[in-house]
All heavy atoms as TSV, in Angstrom:
chain	resi	resn	atom	element	x	y	z
A	1	MET	N	N	127.263	178.849	243.651
A	1	MET	CA	C	128.475	178.784	244.416
A	1	MET	C	C	129.623	178.481	243.458
A	1	MET	O	O	129.557	177.522	242.697
A	1	MET	CB	C	128.365	177.687	245.469
A	1	MET	CG	C	129.669	177.332	246.088
A	1	MET	SD	S	129.487	176.330	247.536
A	1	MET	CE	C	128.627	177.468	248.568
A	2	VAL	N	N	130.605	179.308	243.479
A	2	VAL	CA	C	131.782	179.146	242.635
A	2	VAL	C	C	133.007	179.384	243.514
A	2	VAL	O	O	133.049	180.327	244.287
A	2	VAL	CB	C	131.780	180.168	241.479
A	2	VAL	CG1	C	133.014	180.019	240.628
A	2	VAL	CG2	C	130.533	180.029	240.635
A	3	ARG	N	N	133.982	178.521	243.380
A	3	ARG	CA	C	135.255	178.683	244.088
A	3	ARG	C	C	136.379	178.244	243.173
A	3	ARG	O	O	136.179	177.432	242.274
A	3	ARG	CB	C	135.294	177.812	245.347
A	3	ARG	CG	C	134.420	178.310	246.442
A	3	ARG	CD	C	134.778	177.568	247.722
A	3	ARG	NE	N	133.930	178.017	248.778
A	3	ARG	CZ	C	133.359	177.232	249.654
A	3	ARG	NH1	N	133.557	175.938	249.628
A	3	ARG	NH2	N	132.587	177.723	250.600
A	4	SER	N	N	137.561	178.715	243.436
A	4	SER	CA	C	138.694	178.375	242.578
A	4	SER	C	C	139.041	176.894	242.637
A	4	SER	O	O	139.589	176.347	241.696
A	4	SER	CB	C	139.915	179.212	242.958
A	4	SER	OG	O	140.279	178.953	244.304
A	5	ASN	N	N	138.698	176.215	243.751
A	5	ASN	CA	C	139.050	174.802	243.875
A	5	ASN	C	C	137.940	173.879	243.367
A	5	ASN	O	O	138.080	172.665	243.430
A	5	ASN	CB	C	139.402	174.459	245.326
A	5	ASN	CG	C	138.213	174.614	246.266
A	5	ASN	OD1	O	137.329	175.434	246.027
A	5	ASN	ND2	N	138.184	173.846	247.317
A	6	LEU	N	N	136.837	174.449	242.862
A	6	LEU	CA	C	135.731	173.631	242.374
A	6	LEU	C	C	135.736	173.564	240.858
A	6	LEU	O	O	136.013	174.543	240.176
A	6	LEU	CB	C	134.390	174.210	242.846
A	6	LEU	CG	C	134.145	174.238	244.348
A	6	LEU	CD1	C	132.800	174.894	244.640
A	6	LEU	CD2	C	134.183	172.832	244.926
A	7	LYS	N	N	135.410	172.388	240.337
A	7	LYS	CA	C	135.321	172.199	238.892
A	7	LYS	C	C	133.954	172.631	238.372
A	7	LYS	O	O	133.813	173.010	237.221
A	7	LYS	CB	C	135.566	170.721	238.571
A	7	LYS	CG	C	135.489	170.368	237.116
A	7	LYS	CD	C	135.774	168.907	236.891
A	7	LYS	CE	C	135.631	168.557	235.425
A	7	LYS	NZ	N	135.847	167.139	235.180
A	8	TYR	N	N	132.942	172.585	239.225
A	8	TYR	CA	C	131.570	172.853	238.815
A	8	TYR	C	C	131.011	174.107	239.463
A	8	TYR	O	O	131.537	174.599	240.453
A	8	TYR	CB	C	130.676	171.656	239.164
A	8	TYR	CG	C	131.133	170.374	238.525
A	8	TYR	CD1	C	131.678	169.350	239.288
A	8	TYR	CD2	C	131.035	170.187	237.154
A	8	TYR	CE1	C	132.104	168.178	238.700
A	8	TYR	CE2	C	131.466	169.020	236.559
A	8	TYR	CZ	C	132.000	168.015	237.330
A	8	TYR	OH	O	132.428	166.860	236.742
A	9	ILE	N	N	129.896	174.590	238.912
A	9	ILE	CA	C	129.153	175.718	239.454
A	9	ILE	C	C	127.871	175.158	240.049
A	9	ILE	O	O	127.169	174.381	239.389
A	9	ILE	CB	C	128.829	176.738	238.344
A	9	ILE	CG1	C	130.120	177.308	237.772
A	9	ILE	CG2	C	127.915	177.840	238.877
A	9	ILE	CD1	C	129.927	178.080	236.489
A	10	TYR	N	N	127.552	175.528	241.265
A	10	TYR	CA	C	126.359	175.043	241.964
A	10	TYR	C	C	125.398	176.210	242.159
A	10	TYR	O	O	125.794	177.258	242.667
A	10	TYR	CB	C	126.733	174.455	243.326
A	10	TYR	CG	C	127.693	173.308	243.226
A	10	TYR	CD1	C	129.069	173.522	243.227
A	10	TYR	CD2	C	127.227	172.010	243.103
A	10	TYR	CE1	C	129.955	172.463	243.112
A	10	TYR	CE2	C	128.114	170.938	242.995
A	10	TYR	CZ	C	129.469	171.179	243.000
A	10	TYR	OH	O	130.344	170.128	242.876
A	11	ILE	N	N	124.132	176.014	241.764
A	11	ILE	CA	C	123.116	177.049	241.901
A	11	ILE	C	C	121.956	176.493	242.710
A	11	ILE	O	O	121.389	175.454	242.360
A	11	ILE	CB	C	122.619	177.528	240.525
A	11	ILE	CG1	C	123.781	178.137	239.743
A	11	ILE	CG2	C	121.477	178.523	240.693
A	11	ILE	CD1	C	123.422	178.536	238.337
A	12	LEU	N	N	121.602	177.180	243.779
A	12	LEU	CA	C	120.461	176.808	244.607
A	12	LEU	C	C	119.251	177.603	244.141
A	12	LEU	O	O	119.295	178.831	244.063
A	12	LEU	CB	C	120.751	177.106	246.079
A	12	LEU	CG	C	119.608	176.853	247.064
A	12	LEU	CD1	C	119.220	175.378	247.082
A	12	LEU	CD2	C	120.003	177.327	248.449
A	13	ASN	N	N	118.160	176.902	243.823
A	13	ASN	CA	C	116.909	177.529	243.390
A	13	ASN	C	C	115.772	176.809	244.100
A	13	ASN	O	O	115.381	175.715	243.692
A	13	ASN	CB	C	116.760	177.437	241.875
A	13	ASN	CG	C	115.502	178.110	241.375
A	13	ASN	OD1	O	114.874	178.870	242.089
A	13	ASN	ND2	N	115.137	177.826	240.146
A	14	GLY	N	N	115.281	177.408	245.184
A	14	GLY	CA	C	114.257	176.735	245.985
A	14	GLY	C	C	114.862	175.507	246.646
A	14	GLY	O	O	115.878	175.607	247.325
A	15	ASN	N	N	114.272	174.346	246.424
A	15	ASN	CA	C	114.826	173.096	246.952
A	15	ASN	C	C	115.509	172.291	245.854
A	15	ASN	O	O	115.579	171.071	245.911
A	15	ASN	CB	C	113.727	172.277	247.627
A	15	ASN	CG	C	113.416	172.795	249.006
A	15	ASN	OD1	O	113.971	173.792	249.453
A	15	ASN	ND2	N	112.536	172.123	249.708
A	16	LYS	N	N	115.983	172.980	244.837
A	16	LYS	CA	C	116.702	172.334	243.739
A	16	LYS	C	C	118.124	172.872	243.674
A	16	LYS	O	O	118.362	174.056	243.897
A	16	LYS	CB	C	116.007	172.605	242.407
A	16	LYS	CG	C	114.606	172.048	242.338
A	16	LYS	CD	C	113.948	172.436	241.045
A	16	LYS	CE	C	112.503	171.967	241.067
A	16	LYS	NZ	N	111.755	172.517	239.955
A	17	ILE	N	N	119.052	172.004	243.355
A	17	ILE	CA	C	120.445	172.398	243.148
A	17	ILE	C	C	120.808	172.015	241.725
A	17	ILE	O	O	120.721	170.846	241.347
A	17	ILE	CB	C	121.390	171.695	244.145
A	17	ILE	CG1	C	120.991	172.056	245.577
A	17	ILE	CG2	C	122.841	172.089	243.864
A	17	ILE	CD1	C	121.705	171.242	246.629
A	18	TRP	N	N	121.191	173.005	240.938
A	18	TRP	CA	C	121.607	172.768	239.563
A	18	TRP	C	C	123.129	172.776	239.525
A	18	TRP	O	O	123.776	173.592	240.182
A	18	TRP	CB	C	121.078	173.844	238.641
A	18	TRP	CG	C	119.581	173.876	238.543
A	18	TRP	CD1	C	118.696	172.946	238.993
A	18	TRP	CD2	C	118.796	174.916	237.979
A	18	TRP	NE1	N	117.416	173.344	238.728
A	18	TRP	CE2	C	117.439	174.546	238.107
A	18	TRP	CE3	C	119.095	176.125	237.365
A	18	TRP	CZ2	C	116.403	175.341	237.636
A	18	TRP	CZ3	C	118.061	176.912	236.903
A	18	TRP	CH2	C	116.742	176.516	237.041
A	19	ILE	N	N	123.683	171.896	238.720
A	19	ILE	CA	C	125.139	171.794	238.608
A	19	ILE	C	C	125.531	172.002	237.147
A	19	ILE	O	O	124.988	171.354	236.250
A	19	ILE	CB	C	125.642	170.430	239.110
A	19	ILE	CG1	C	125.181	170.234	240.558
A	19	ILE	CG2	C	127.166	170.348	239.003
A	19	ILE	CD1	C	125.461	168.849	241.089
A	20	PHE	N	N	126.490	172.903	236.936
A	20	PHE	CA	C	126.979	173.228	235.602
A	20	PHE	C	C	128.504	173.138	235.585
A	20	PHE	O	O	129.151	173.315	236.610
A	20	PHE	CB	C	126.585	174.652	235.205
A	20	PHE	CG	C	125.110	174.871	235.087
A	20	PHE	CD1	C	124.366	175.267	236.183
A	20	PHE	CD2	C	124.471	174.692	233.883
A	20	PHE	CE1	C	123.005	175.481	236.083
A	20	PHE	CE2	C	123.100	174.897	233.770
A	20	PHE	CZ	C	122.367	175.300	234.870
A	21	GLU	N	N	129.051	172.923	234.401
A	21	GLU	CA	C	130.507	172.945	234.223
A	21	GLU	C	C	130.858	174.073	233.264
A	21	GLU	O	O	130.354	174.113	232.136
A	21	GLU	CB	C	130.992	171.615	233.656
A	21	GLU	CG	C	132.494	171.554	233.518
A	21	GLU	CD	C	132.982	170.192	233.049
A	21	GLU	OE1	O	132.168	169.379	232.599
A	21	GLU	OE2	O	134.194	169.960	233.136
A	22	PRO	N	N	131.699	175.025	233.694
A	22	PRO	CA	C	132.085	176.112	232.794
A	22	PRO	C	C	133.049	175.607	231.717
A	22	PRO	O	O	133.736	174.603	231.904
A	22	PRO	CB	C	132.766	177.111	233.721
A	22	PRO	CG	C	133.252	176.303	234.877
A	22	PRO	CD	C	132.301	175.147	235.015
A	23	ASP	N	N	133.103	176.314	230.598
A	23	ASP	CA	C	133.975	175.904	229.495
A	23	ASP	C	C	135.431	176.308	229.695
A	23	ASP	O	O	136.281	175.986	228.874
A	23	ASP	CB	C	133.454	176.438	228.160
A	23	ASP	CG	C	133.491	177.954	228.080
A	23	ASP	OD1	O	133.597	178.610	229.129
A	23	ASP	OD2	O	133.395	178.484	226.961
A	24	SER	N	N	135.729	177.006	230.787
A	24	SER	CA	C	137.104	177.406	231.083
A	24	SER	C	C	137.290	177.497	232.595
A	24	SER	O	O	136.350	177.779	233.325
A	24	SER	CB	C	137.404	178.766	230.444
A	24	SER	OG	O	138.686	179.225	230.819
A	25	LYS	N	N	138.496	177.266	233.050
A	25	LYS	CA	C	138.815	177.413	234.475
A	25	LYS	C	C	139.085	178.866	234.849
A	25	LYS	O	O	138.961	179.255	235.991
A	25	LYS	CB	C	140.047	176.572	234.837
A	25	LYS	CG	C	139.780	175.109	234.834
A	25	LYS	CD	C	138.877	174.792	235.973
A	25	LYS	CE	C	138.707	173.316	236.153
A	25	LYS	NZ	N	137.712	173.008	237.133
A	26	LYS	N	N	139.463	179.668	233.876
A	26	LYS	CA	C	139.766	181.078	234.120
A	26	LYS	C	C	138.472	181.888	233.989
A	26	LYS	O	O	137.833	181.901	232.927
A	26	LYS	CB	C	140.810	181.570	233.123
A	26	LYS	CG	C	141.320	182.948	233.411
A	26	LYS	CD	C	142.426	183.323	232.440
A	26	LYS	CE	C	142.861	184.746	232.690
A	26	LYS	NZ	N	143.833	185.182	231.682
A	27	PHE	N	N	138.072	182.563	235.066
A	27	PHE	CA	C	136.789	183.272	235.116
A	27	PHE	C	C	136.575	184.191	233.924
A	27	PHE	O	O	135.504	184.210	233.318
A	27	PHE	CB	C	136.688	184.055	236.429
A	27	PHE	CG	C	135.442	184.870	236.535
A	27	PHE	CD1	C	134.231	184.257	236.837
A	27	PHE	CD2	C	135.467	186.234	236.316
A	27	PHE	CE1	C	133.062	184.993	236.923
A	27	PHE	CE2	C	134.313	186.985	236.407
A	27	PHE	CZ	C	133.107	186.360	236.705
A	28	SER	N	N	137.582	184.958	233.569
A	28	SER	CA	C	137.426	185.935	232.483
A	28	SER	C	C	137.261	185.276	231.114
A	28	SER	O	O	136.810	185.931	230.172
A	28	SER	CB	C	138.603	186.904	232.463
A	28	SER	OG	O	139.806	186.204	232.235
A	29	ASP	N	N	137.594	183.993	230.992
A	29	ASP	CA	C	137.475	183.280	229.714
A	29	ASP	C	C	136.189	182.464	229.581
A	29	ASP	O	O	135.930	181.900	228.523
A	29	ASP	CB	C	138.670	182.345	229.516
A	29	ASP	CG	C	139.974	183.100	229.326
A	29	ASP	OD1	O	139.920	184.304	228.973
A	29	ASP	OD2	O	141.039	182.498	229.528
A	30	VAL	N	N	135.388	182.388	230.623
A	30	VAL	CA	C	134.162	181.580	230.580
A	30	VAL	C	C	133.157	182.225	229.636
A	30	VAL	O	O	132.822	183.394	229.769
A	30	VAL	CB	C	133.549	181.408	231.985
A	30	VAL	CG1	C	132.196	180.724	231.907
A	30	VAL	CG2	C	134.491	180.626	232.878
A	31	ARG	N	N	132.692	181.438	228.664
A	31	ARG	CA	C	131.698	181.907	227.696
A	31	ARG	C	C	130.404	181.115	227.762
A	31	ARG	O	O	129.366	181.571	227.316
A	31	ARG	CB	C	132.265	181.842	226.275
A	31	ARG	CG	C	133.495	182.686	226.060
A	31	ARG	CD	C	133.159	184.168	226.120
A	31	ARG	NE	N	134.371	184.965	225.971
A	31	ARG	CZ	C	134.844	185.789	226.884
A	31	ARG	NH1	N	134.213	185.938	228.019
A	31	ARG	NH2	N	135.929	186.471	226.684
A	32	SER	N	N	130.471	179.893	228.313
A	32	SER	CA	C	129.264	179.071	228.407
A	32	SER	C	C	129.400	178.059	229.535
A	32	SER	O	O	130.502	177.797	230.011
A	32	SER	CB	C	129.012	178.337	227.084
A	32	SER	OG	O	130.047	177.400	226.834
A	33	TRP	N	N	128.251	177.524	229.943
A	33	TRP	CA	C	128.191	176.479	230.964
A	33	TRP	C	C	127.517	175.274	230.344
A	33	TRP	O	O	126.594	175.406	229.554
A	33	TRP	CB	C	127.365	176.896	232.157
A	33	TRP	CG	C	127.804	178.099	232.917
A	33	TRP	CD1	C	128.963	178.792	232.786
A	33	TRP	CD2	C	127.074	178.744	233.956
A	33	TRP	NE1	N	128.998	179.830	233.678
A	33	TRP	CE2	C	127.841	179.821	234.411
A	33	TRP	CE3	C	125.853	178.523	234.550
A	33	TRP	CZ2	C	127.430	180.663	235.424
A	33	TRP	CZ3	C	125.439	179.374	235.567
A	33	TRP	CH2	C	126.224	180.422	235.998
A	34	THR	N	N	127.937	174.081	230.749
A	34	THR	CA	C	127.291	172.850	230.327
A	34	THR	C	C	126.504	172.291	231.503
A	34	THR	O	O	127.048	172.142	232.601
A	34	THR	CB	C	128.340	171.804	229.879
A	34	THR	OG1	O	129.099	172.359	228.805
A	34	THR	CG2	C	127.679	170.513	229.438
A	35	TYR	N	N	125.231	172.005	231.256
A	35	TYR	CA	C	124.370	171.439	232.297
A	35	TYR	C	C	124.853	170.031	232.624
A	35	TYR	O	O	125.038	169.208	231.740
A	35	TYR	CB	C	122.921	171.413	231.801
A	35	TYR	CG	C	121.962	170.705	232.720
A	35	TYR	CD1	C	121.457	171.336	233.843
A	35	TYR	CD2	C	121.565	169.400	232.463
A	35	TYR	CE1	C	120.565	170.694	234.686
A	35	TYR	CE2	C	120.680	168.749	233.292
A	35	TYR	CZ	C	120.184	169.396	234.399
A	35	TYR	OH	O	119.310	168.748	235.231
A	36	ILE	N	N	125.054	169.739	233.917
A	36	ILE	CA	C	125.520	168.424	234.357
A	36	ILE	C	C	124.399	167.647	235.042
A	36	ILE	O	O	124.129	166.502	234.694
A	36	ILE	CB	C	126.725	168.556	235.324
A	36	ILE	CG1	C	127.884	169.295	234.648
A	36	ILE	CG2	C	127.165	167.199	235.839
A	36	ILE	CD1	C	128.475	168.573	233.454
A	37	ALA	N	N	123.747	168.257	236.027
A	37	ALA	CA	C	122.729	167.530	236.793
A	37	ALA	C	C	121.867	168.494	237.588
A	37	ALA	O	O	122.194	169.670	237.735
A	37	ALA	CB	C	123.391	166.536	237.743
A	38	GLN	N	N	120.774	167.947	238.114
A	38	GLN	CA	C	119.902	168.691	239.010
A	38	GLN	C	C	119.456	167.764	240.121
A	38	GLN	O	O	119.061	166.639	239.867
A	38	GLN	CB	C	118.681	169.212	238.262
A	38	GLN	CG	C	117.664	169.882	239.159
A	38	GLN	CD	C	116.465	170.368	238.384
A	38	GLN	OE1	O	116.598	170.867	237.284
A	38	GLN	NE2	N	115.294	170.212	238.953
A	39	PHE	N	N	119.562	168.245	241.352
A	39	PHE	CA	C	119.064	167.516	242.513
A	39	PHE	C	C	117.819	168.219	243.019
A	39	PHE	O	O	117.812	169.442	243.156
A	39	PHE	CB	C	120.092	167.491	243.652
A	39	PHE	CG	C	121.335	166.725	243.338
A	39	PHE	CD1	C	122.492	167.384	242.981
A	39	PHE	CD2	C	121.336	165.345	243.405
A	39	PHE	CE1	C	123.641	166.678	242.688
A	39	PHE	CE2	C	122.478	164.641	243.118
A	39	PHE	CZ	C	123.629	165.304	242.754
A	40	GLU	N	N	116.774	167.458	243.304
A	40	GLU	CA	C	115.584	168.000	243.946
A	40	GLU	C	C	115.519	167.398	245.342
A	40	GLU	O	O	115.408	166.190	245.505
A	40	GLU	CB	C	114.330	167.659	243.149
A	40	GLU	CG	C	114.322	168.346	241.798
A	40	GLU	CD	C	113.019	168.179	241.063
A	40	GLU	OE1	O	111.960	168.220	241.701
A	40	GLU	OE2	O	113.086	168.010	239.841
A	41	ILE	N	N	115.632	168.246	246.345
A	41	ILE	CA	C	115.674	167.809	247.730
A	41	ILE	C	C	114.234	167.698	248.250
A	41	ILE	O	O	113.498	168.674	248.254
A	41	ILE	CB	C	116.479	168.795	248.603
A	41	ILE	CG1	C	117.825	169.133	247.955
A	41	ILE	CG2	C	116.642	168.247	250.005
A	41	ILE	CD1	C	118.713	167.961	247.669
A	42	ASP	N	N	113.857	166.504	248.677
A	42	ASP	CA	C	112.504	166.252	249.161
A	42	ASP	C	C	112.441	166.555	250.658
A	42	ASP	O	O	112.723	165.691	251.488
A	42	ASP	CB	C	112.110	164.807	248.883
A	42	ASP	CG	C	110.657	164.518	249.238
A	42	ASP	OD1	O	109.864	165.477	249.319
A	42	ASP	OD2	O	110.322	163.335	249.440
A	43	THR	N	N	112.117	167.799	250.971
A	43	THR	CA	C	111.987	168.223	252.362
A	43	THR	C	C	110.958	169.340	252.437
A	43	THR	O	O	110.782	170.089	251.470
A	43	THR	CB	C	113.327	168.714	252.945
A	43	THR	OG1	O	113.119	169.098	254.303
A	43	THR	CG2	C	113.899	169.861	252.176
A	44	GLU	N	N	110.285	169.429	253.548
A	44	GLU	CA	C	109.345	170.527	253.743
A	44	GLU	C	C	110.042	171.765	254.290
A	44	GLU	O	O	109.462	172.839	254.350
A	44	GLU	CB	C	108.210	170.088	254.665
A	44	GLU	CG	C	107.360	169.009	254.026
A	44	GLU	CD	C	106.128	168.681	254.835
A	44	GLU	OE1	O	105.726	169.495	255.686
A	44	GLU	OE2	O	105.571	167.601	254.597
A	45	GLU	N	N	111.291	171.596	254.707
A	45	GLU	CA	C	112.082	172.714	255.220
A	45	GLU	C	C	112.653	173.503	254.050
A	45	GLU	O	O	113.017	172.943	253.023
A	45	GLU	CB	C	113.222	172.212	256.094
A	45	GLU	CG	C	112.782	171.369	257.265
A	45	GLU	CD	C	111.858	172.120	258.199
A	45	GLU	OE1	O	112.024	173.339	258.348
A	45	GLU	OE2	O	110.977	171.481	258.776
A	46	GLU	N	N	112.760	174.810	254.234
A	46	GLU	CA	C	113.364	175.662	253.217
A	46	GLU	C	C	114.888	175.520	253.280
A	46	GLU	O	O	115.485	175.647	254.348
A	46	GLU	CB	C	112.974	177.112	253.453
A	46	GLU	CG	C	113.632	178.074	252.499
A	46	GLU	CD	C	113.377	179.522	252.864
A	46	GLU	OE1	O	112.700	179.783	253.879
A	46	GLU	OE2	O	113.874	180.384	252.143
A	47	ILE	N	N	115.505	175.279	252.147
A	47	ILE	CA	C	116.969	175.236	252.095
A	47	ILE	C	C	117.454	176.670	251.964
A	47	ILE	O	O	117.130	177.367	251.014
A	47	ILE	CB	C	117.469	174.370	250.939
A	47	ILE	CG1	C	116.985	172.928	251.128
A	47	ILE	CG2	C	118.994	174.419	250.863
A	47	ILE	CD1	C	117.295	172.023	249.968
A	48	ARG	N	N	118.224	177.112	252.942
A	48	ARG	CA	C	118.681	178.506	252.968
A	48	ARG	C	C	119.993	178.705	252.216
A	48	ARG	O	O	120.209	179.749	251.612
A	48	ARG	CB	C	118.829	178.983	254.399
A	48	ARG	CG	C	117.509	179.035	255.140
A	48	ARG	CD	C	117.677	179.896	256.362
A	48	ARG	NE	N	116.414	180.303	256.918
A	48	ARG	CZ	C	115.762	181.399	256.570
A	48	ARG	NH1	N	116.220	182.159	255.632
A	48	ARG	NH2	N	114.637	181.716	257.158
A	49	SER	N	N	120.880	177.735	252.287
A	49	SER	CA	C	122.159	177.878	251.585
A	49	SER	C	C	122.794	176.513	251.394
A	49	SER	O	O	122.407	175.532	252.018
A	49	SER	CB	C	123.110	178.804	252.351
A	49	SER	OG	O	123.488	178.215	253.575
A	50	ILE	N	N	123.781	176.492	250.527
A	50	ILE	CA	C	124.564	175.283	250.304
A	50	ILE	C	C	126.040	175.636	250.432
A	50	ILE	O	O	126.430	176.788	250.260
A	50	ILE	CB	C	124.295	174.648	248.915
A	50	ILE	CG1	C	124.629	175.625	247.785
A	50	ILE	CG2	C	122.878	174.146	248.822
A	50	ILE	CD1	C	124.530	175.016	246.400
A	51	ASN	N	N	126.827	174.633	250.747
A	51	ASN	CA	C	128.273	174.796	250.822
A	51	ASN	C	C	128.882	173.579	250.152
A	51	ASN	O	O	128.516	172.446	250.449
A	51	ASN	CB	C	128.725	174.894	252.276
A	51	ASN	CG	C	130.205	175.183	252.396
A	51	ASN	OD1	O	130.921	175.281	251.411
A	51	ASN	ND2	N	130.661	175.315	253.624
A	52	ALA	N	N	129.797	173.813	249.221
A	52	ALA	CA	C	130.485	172.731	248.526
A	52	ALA	C	C	131.983	172.863	248.800
A	52	ALA	O	O	132.690	173.555	248.076
A	52	ALA	CB	C	130.205	172.794	247.029
A	53	PRO	N	N	132.478	172.224	249.865
A	53	PRO	CA	C	133.903	172.334	250.168
A	53	PRO	C	C	134.780	171.665	249.108
A	53	PRO	O	O	135.939	172.010	248.951
A	53	PRO	CB	C	134.045	171.654	251.528
A	53	PRO	CG	C	132.859	170.770	251.641
A	53	PRO	CD	C	131.776	171.402	250.836
A	54	ARG	N	N	134.193	170.694	248.397
A	54	ARG	CA	C	134.868	170.053	247.259
A	54	ARG	C	C	133.783	169.456	246.376
A	54	ARG	O	O	132.651	169.231	246.812
A	54	ARG	CB	C	135.862	168.993	247.711
A	54	ARG	CG	C	135.249	167.831	248.456
A	54	ARG	CD	C	136.310	166.808	248.854
A	54	ARG	NE	N	135.802	165.848	249.796
A	54	ARG	CZ	C	135.085	164.771	249.483
A	54	ARG	NH1	N	134.772	164.528	248.240
A	54	ARG	NH2	N	134.667	163.942	250.421
A	55	ASP	N	N	134.123	169.222	245.120
A	55	ASP	CA	C	133.156	168.627	244.198
A	55	ASP	C	C	132.725	167.262	244.711
A	55	ASP	O	O	133.538	166.467	245.168
A	55	ASP	CB	C	133.765	168.490	242.801
A	55	ASP	CG	C	133.904	169.836	242.111
A	55	ASP	OD1	O	132.945	170.625	242.181
A	55	ASP	OD2	O	134.957	170.092	241.510
A	56	GLY	N	N	131.427	167.010	244.653
A	56	GLY	CA	C	130.891	165.732	245.116
A	56	GLY	C	C	130.440	165.736	246.564
A	56	GLY	O	O	129.872	164.763	247.031
A	57	LEU	N	N	130.675	166.831	247.275
A	57	LEU	CA	C	130.265	166.931	248.671
A	57	LEU	C	C	129.503	168.243	248.865
A	57	LEU	O	O	130.042	169.323	248.615
A	57	LEU	CB	C	131.475	166.904	249.601
A	57	LEU	CG	C	131.192	167.048	251.093
A	57	LEU	CD1	C	130.367	165.862	251.593
A	57	LEU	CD2	C	132.489	167.145	251.874
A	58	LEU	N	N	128.244	168.145	249.260
A	58	LEU	CA	C	127.414	169.330	249.483
A	58	LEU	C	C	126.860	169.309	250.908
A	58	LEU	O	O	126.406	168.267	251.378
A	58	LEU	CB	C	126.233	169.373	248.513
A	58	LEU	CG	C	126.548	169.600	247.050
A	58	LEU	CD1	C	125.283	169.445	246.222
A	58	LEU	CD2	C	127.156	170.977	246.838
A	59	TYR	N	N	126.909	170.448	251.561
A	59	TYR	CA	C	126.256	170.635	252.854
A	59	TYR	C	C	125.087	171.579	252.631
A	59	TYR	O	O	125.217	172.599	251.938
A	59	TYR	CB	C	127.205	171.256	253.875
A	59	TYR	CG	C	128.341	170.349	254.269
A	59	TYR	CD1	C	129.628	170.590	253.841
A	59	TYR	CD2	C	128.104	169.257	255.101
A	59	TYR	CE1	C	130.679	169.761	254.210
A	59	TYR	CE2	C	129.152	168.419	255.481
A	59	TYR	CZ	C	130.421	168.684	255.029
A	59	TYR	OH	O	131.462	167.855	255.392
A	60	LEU	N	N	123.936	171.233	253.207
A	60	LEU	CA	C	122.743	172.048	253.084
A	60	LEU	C	C	122.380	172.650	254.434
A	60	LEU	O	O	122.484	171.973	255.454
A	60	LEU	CB	C	121.553	171.197	252.600
A	60	LEU	CG	C	121.781	170.360	251.342
A	60	LEU	CD1	C	120.567	169.503	251.071
A	60	LEU	CD2	C	122.100	171.246	250.164
A	61	VAL	N	N	121.932	173.888	254.433
A	61	VAL	CA	C	121.468	174.552	255.640
A	61	VAL	C	C	119.981	174.842	255.457
A	61	VAL	O	O	119.594	175.483	254.469
A	61	VAL	CB	C	122.242	175.866	255.888
A	61	VAL	CG1	C	121.690	176.568	257.128
A	61	VAL	CG2	C	123.726	175.599	256.040
A	62	THR	N	N	119.166	174.365	256.403
A	62	THR	CA	C	117.725	174.616	256.338
A	62	THR	C	C	117.343	175.676	257.357
A	62	THR	O	O	118.185	176.156	258.115
A	62	THR	CB	C	116.920	173.321	256.602
A	62	THR	OG1	O	117.128	172.898	257.948
A	62	THR	CG2	C	117.308	172.224	255.630
A	63	ASN	N	N	116.043	175.987	257.401
A	63	ASN	CA	C	115.579	177.025	258.299
A	63	ASN	C	C	115.369	176.540	259.719
A	63	ASN	O	O	114.869	177.265	260.555
A	63	ASN	CB	C	114.299	177.675	257.762
A	63	ASN	CG	C	113.172	176.682	257.575
A	63	ASN	OD1	O	113.375	175.490	257.685
A	63	ASN	ND2	N	111.999	177.180	257.243
A	64	LEU	N	N	115.722	175.320	260.040
A	64	LEU	CA	C	115.586	174.827	261.425
A	64	LEU	C	C	116.806	175.143	262.241
A	64	LEU	O	O	117.874	174.992	262.080
A	64	LEU	CB	C	115.340	173.321	261.446
A	64	LEU	CG	C	113.914	172.932	261.185
A	64	LEU	CD1	C	113.761	171.415	261.246
A	64	LEU	CD2	C	112.966	173.550	262.192
């Protein structure tokens, strides 16, 4: 998940969310990402999508 108002890049992989910081705010200038953190969500439900309306706040959608 990438948006112009977000400082970080959020990637959903299974029940894990990886967070990276790009080396530039301008999309065309990004050459690398810096790994920031990884969250592992302990649930038996499949996480279908995530929404980050702002950095530090994540909404998760499961298959229920």
